[in-house]
N, C-alpha and C positions, 0 to 999 in steps of 0.2 A: 240622532242630531247631535249637530254641530253646532257649538256657540261660542260667543267672545264673553267673556265675565262680565261685560257691560248689558250681556241681553241681546244682542246682534244675531238673528237666524242666519247660518249660512247652510243651512241642508240644501240639499239641492243642487249645488252648483249656482246658487242667490249671486248673480252677478253685482248686485249695487251691497247686499255686506258683505262682499270678496274687496270691492271697493275700498271699502274704511278697514280694509289692512294697511292700505299705502303707507312706509313707516313704522309698522311692527313685524315682530315675530313672531311666530305661530311655535308652540311647543307643544306636544302631545301628549297629556294628562291621561288620564283614566280615560277608559273609551276612546273614543275623538273627541275628547273636549278642546278647543282651540281657546289660546289663552293671549292676548298681547304683550309681549315683555319689553321690549327695547327696540332704538333705532333699527331699521336697512337701510343699506344702497337700495334706488331703486333699481337695479338688475334683480341682485336676491330678489325684494317685493314681486318683480314680473312674473321669477319662478314659483313663488306661493302663489301667485293667483292664476296661472297657468296650471297648478295642479287643482285649484278648485273648482275652475270654470269649467276646466274641460275633464271629465267623466277618464277615470283609469282604462284600461284597457281588461276588458271585459272579462269575467270566467268564463268557464265551459257550462254551457246551457244559458247563458244570460245575456239577451243585448247584443247579439253577433251580427257581423252585416254591415255595411259602410252607410255614414251619413242617416241623418233623422234623428238623433238626439235632443235631451232636452225638453223634456217635457211638461204640459201647461204645470203648471200649481192648482190648479182646478181642474174639478175631474173633465173632460175632455174627450170626448164617446165620440164623436162624431154624429152622423143619421143612419136610419135603419129605412132598408127597404121596405119589410114589414115591422110592424106594430104591436104587439097586445098588452093592453093594459086595465084592460078587465076579466075579475073571475071568470074562470069557464072551463072546458075544454075542447078537446081540437082534434080528430084522428084523417089520417091520409092526405093531410094536405103536402102541397112542396111548396118550398118557398126561396129565392134565389136572389143572387144579388152579384152585379161587376161593378160598383158602381165604389169610387173612391170612397176613404173613409166612410167605409158603411156597413151596417151588417146586415145581412140577409134576414137573420128573424132576432126583435129585441124584446125579451118580456121584462117590460117599464112597472114594477111596484104590484104586479098583479099573481093572484091565484090562480096557475094555470096548470091542468095535465094534458101532453101530448104523448098522444100513441100511432106511431107508425107512420111518422112526419120523414122526408124528406128536407134537409137543407144544404144549397148548393150557394158557396160563395165562389164563384167561377174564377173569379179577377178584382180589378180596382186594387190603384196604389194606397200605401199609408202615408200619409205626410209625417208622420211620427213616430216611432218607431218606441218612443218609450208610454205615449198615449196610448197604444197598441198593446204593449206589454204590461200597462198598469191599470189601465178602467177598461179595455175591452172595445176602443176602437179598432172599426176593419175585421170583427172576429164574425164566424158564422153566425154561431148562436150567442147571445149577451145577454142574461139574465142580471137586471139590476134592483139598485131603488126598492130594496126587499122586498124582491120574488120571490116567489115558493114555487116552484117548477120541478113538475113530475115525468119525466120523459121516459118512455120505453117503446122499443124498436124502431128506433128511428135510424135513419141515416144521411150520417153529414159528413160533408165533403167540404175541403177548402182549397181553391190554390192562389192565393192572394199573400203579399208580406203582410206577418201579424196578422194571417188571418185561423186565428187562436180557433180549433175548432166547439170546445163548449168553453164559456166564459164565465163566470161565477163571480161578479163584482159587489163588496160592499156588505159592511154588518147588516144583521137582518135578511140578506140573499140569502135562499136555500135551492142548492140543485140535486133534485135525485134522478140518477140516469140508468138504467139497466137494459141488457140484451139488445144493446144497440152496437153500432161500426160508427167508429168516427177517422178522416183519411185527413191528413193536410200532406202538402209539398211543395211548399216555399218555406222560406226560414222566418223568424219569430212568430212560427206558428204550430204551437203546442194541440197535443191532444184535448188535454180537462184543462184550462186553466183557472188558479181563484186568488185574486188579489183582495186587500182594503178591507180584510176580516170576513169576506165571505166562508161560505161552509159549499162544499162539495160530495156527493156521494154517489159512489160508479159503482154498478156489480154488472157482472160481467157483461163486459165491455172487450171489443176488439181494436184498438187503439190501433195506427200507424204512422208516421210523422217523415217526413222527406227531407227537409230544410235543414239549412245549419239553424243554430240556436233556437232549437223547436224539441223541446222536452215532449214526453209522451203525457206523463204527471207534473206540470206545472205550476208552479205560484210563483209571484214578485210581489212586490211593495206591499207591506198591508198585510200580509197573511192574510192566514183565517185555518180552517177546519177542512182536513182531505181524509175520506176515507174510503176504500178501494176492495172490493173484495172479487177474485175469478177472471177467468182469461187472461187476455195478453196486450203487453203493449210496449210498442215496440219504435225502438229511433234510428232512422239510417243517416242522418247528417249529422256533421263535426261538430264539435261545444252542445252536441243535444245528449243528457243523460236518461236513460228511461225515466230517472225522477228527479227531478229539480227543486230542493225544499226552500222556503223562506217561511214556512208555515208549518204546521202540526200532520204529519200526514202517516197514517197508518193504511199497509197493503196486507191481503191475507191471500192467500191460495192464487198468487199470478205467477206468470212469467213474462221478466223485466228483463227486456235486452237493449243493448244500447250496441247499436254496428259499427257505429267510428266515433263513440265519444267513452269517456267510461260511464260506471251505470247509474251512480248514485251522486249527488252533492249535497251539503248541507251546509245554509251559509247562516251564522250567527245563532241566534235564541232561539234555535228552530230544530225541528225533530224527524225524522223517518222510523217508523217504528215496524218490521217487516215478519211476517208468520207463515211457514212451511211455501214460500216463494222459491221461485228458479232461477236467478240474479244475474246476467253477464253482461263483462263492459269491455269495450276494443279500441282505447283509448289512440289514438296517434300520436306517435313523436316528433309529427313535423307539423301538423294542421290544427290541434286544439288549440284555443288563443293561450294557456295556461304549460301548453307541454314542454315548452322551453324551461320551466320553472322548476315541474316534476312530471314526472307520467305516472298513473295512478287507473284503480279501478273505483275507490272511495274515495271522495276527498269531504273533507271537515276544514270551514275554515271562518274567516269574515272580512270582508270587502270594504268595509269601512265606508261601502257608497250611499247609506243610508240607506238600503232595501230590505236589512235585515238588523233589528236591533242587537249591539252587543250583548252577551250572555254566552250562556252555557249552554251548546249543542247537543243534541241527544241523539245517537246511533244503535239502534237494538234489533236483534236480527234471532230470530227462536224456530229453528229447523231447516229446512230447505238447502238449497244449492248459492255458494257464491264463485261464479268462476272470472278471474281477470286474464284477457291474452295478451297484455301488456303492462309493463311496470309495476311497481307496486302495489300492492292490494288494499291498502289504508295510508290515506295521507293524511296529513294536519297540521293545520300552522296560523297562527294568529287567531286562535280561538281557545276557550277551555272546552272539552268534548269528554261524552259521558257515551262508553264505549259496550257494549252486553251481546255478547257473542253465545248460544246455546244451544251444542248442537248443529251445528251448522257443518255442511262440507265443503271445507274451503278448497277450491283449485286454481291455481296460480300455474298459469302456461307460460310464464315467463322467468326461465330459469334466474335470471339474474334483477328480477323485481325481490324487494323486501315484503315481508308481511306486515308493516307498518311501519311510519317513517314520521317522527314527532318532530319539527322542527320549522326554526323562523323560515322566513323567503327575503329575496333581495329587494323587496316592495317597493319596485318597477312598476308595478298594477297599482299601486296606492294600498298594498292591505300590512296596514301601520309601519311602524316604523322600522329602517333596517338593523338590526342587531337588536330588537325589542318588540320583535313581532314573533318567538317562541308561542308554543301552544304548551295545553297542560292537559293531560289525556289518564283519564283514570279509565281502568281497561280491567272487566272481569270476564272469564273465561269460565263458562259452568258446562259440564260435561261436554268437553271442547276438544277437538282434535285439532292443533297448531301447529302449522311447519314452516320454517323461514326463520331470517335476520328481525330484528326489530333495532334500528336506530335512532336516537334520541339527541339531539344537540344540545350544547351546553346552558344557553337557554329555554328548555323548553323541560318539562318534567313526565315523565310514565310512573304512574301506579298502578303494578298489572298484579293483578292475583289470579292464581290456580285454582276452580273448585271442583267439587262433585266430582271428583278420577278426570280431570283433565289433563290434557299430554301434549306439551309443549316440545320440539326438537326442533330446536337454531338456537340464536345465540340474540344479546341484548348487549348494546353496546354504547355509549358517548362519548361524542364527536363535536369536534371542535363547531362552534357556529360559524361559518361562512363569512359574516358581516363582520363579525370579532366583536359580539356585543357581550356584556359582562354576565359571567356563569349564574347562575342563580343555583340551591342548594335543593338536594333530595330531586338530583337530572331520574333518577333511576330505581325505584323502590319496588321489590319480587317479593310477593308472597307466595308461598305454595301450602295450600292447605291440606290435610291428613287424606291419603290417597290421589293423591295428585305427583303428576311425575313431569321433572324437566330431564328434558336427554341434550348436552351440548354437543355441536357441531365446531366449533371453534371456541378459544380465547372469549373472556367477556369481562369488560368493565364497566361497573355498575353503582350506585349508589351503595344500596345494602339487601340483601335477602335475611327472609325469615321465612327458614323451610319445617314444614311439620309435615310433609310429605318425601319426596325420592329427588335428588338430584344424581344423574348420570353422567359422570364427568368426562368419560370416554379420551381418558386420558390430556384432556384441557385444563383452563382454570378460570376463576372468575376473583378477580382482584376488585375490591372494596374502596371507598372514598379513602376509607382510613388507611389503606395501605396494608388490611390484609389481606392475605392469597388463600382460596380455599381449592382445592382440590382432593385427589383420592390419596 
């Protein structure tokens, strides 16, 4: 949420509120609070208005594709070819739609069991991308208005823009889906999508998406709760992670693959928790919407778009494998993040990629203010093998702890913020617990180190903020 001190709401790029900015300066305070300060020229005001009225370039996984942005402030879900609004059980039925802004099947406020159904959203244009992303317009199957839906052995297909496979919208809406297949082929068409505080529980699904901005497991404005257990979730388009989180998402015992995108994205005060998952991403150097900012496998950030609350992001992974084909393994910018890895096999196939990069960004996409949009990462490695370099810029901070016999081979270095922002204290603080090991592969510059374990210097040095140089 963004507001003036006088309470004028400018969330959602509201034009009427933006117009009240004429003759006012905006400064960024805590979160994305906007405050009038002093008179500007009309040219300067026009620049500010253009940023507020026009959405910034979207991050991977969100709102890709041309046109159709600026969703309704009201819930706008279009029509439905078939609507179920009474409680009951349905078996072996087929539902189809090729209409514009039309669901093939909508469950509206009812408690329904669907067994062996097929749903085919074979076409139909979407008049507004955000109404499709936020509210489920044009989705194949939409559950809304507090519906409680149990789906088993379903075959759900979509070949329409904004044709999300199964969409759970709104507080009180619950979708339980198991032993089913979901296939989407067009842009902005996730496999399972949860928004507005809805709940989705998925067990043993095979999900495959082909469009751009079409994460296999997807959430958007208003978030919700998503739990996944078993089988495969594959995305094939650009800007299409296997998981895009503006919600609380937990995935267990699943294979998560993004063939042309980073594997995982967390935005703002939201989370991804993985257990015994096989995760792989392959972000493009040129075709990802944020690839010119950074190429990575896991992205944790805050876009300031209003789609995710400002706050602490959380990423945890217990067991399993995390593979990156291209770029850095983990990229954190413009947010506070708590990261925990325990017993994960990490494979970075890009020899030039960092293990982790905790830095500010250019702000060209509205991700905070250049020079003050660094990140704050708390990183705990538990019985974890780590290889690679860690970069922290001067406006960011890293608090890294090696615990429970963890082994880290690599460097940690503080670098200058490229936007010349003012440096913060405690940029890089490293703690090594008893039984854990840090093996250096080059010289390091950090704030401080607390060593209760072992540091193998290998002829290299660690320079601390107070000027102390550590070495063998």
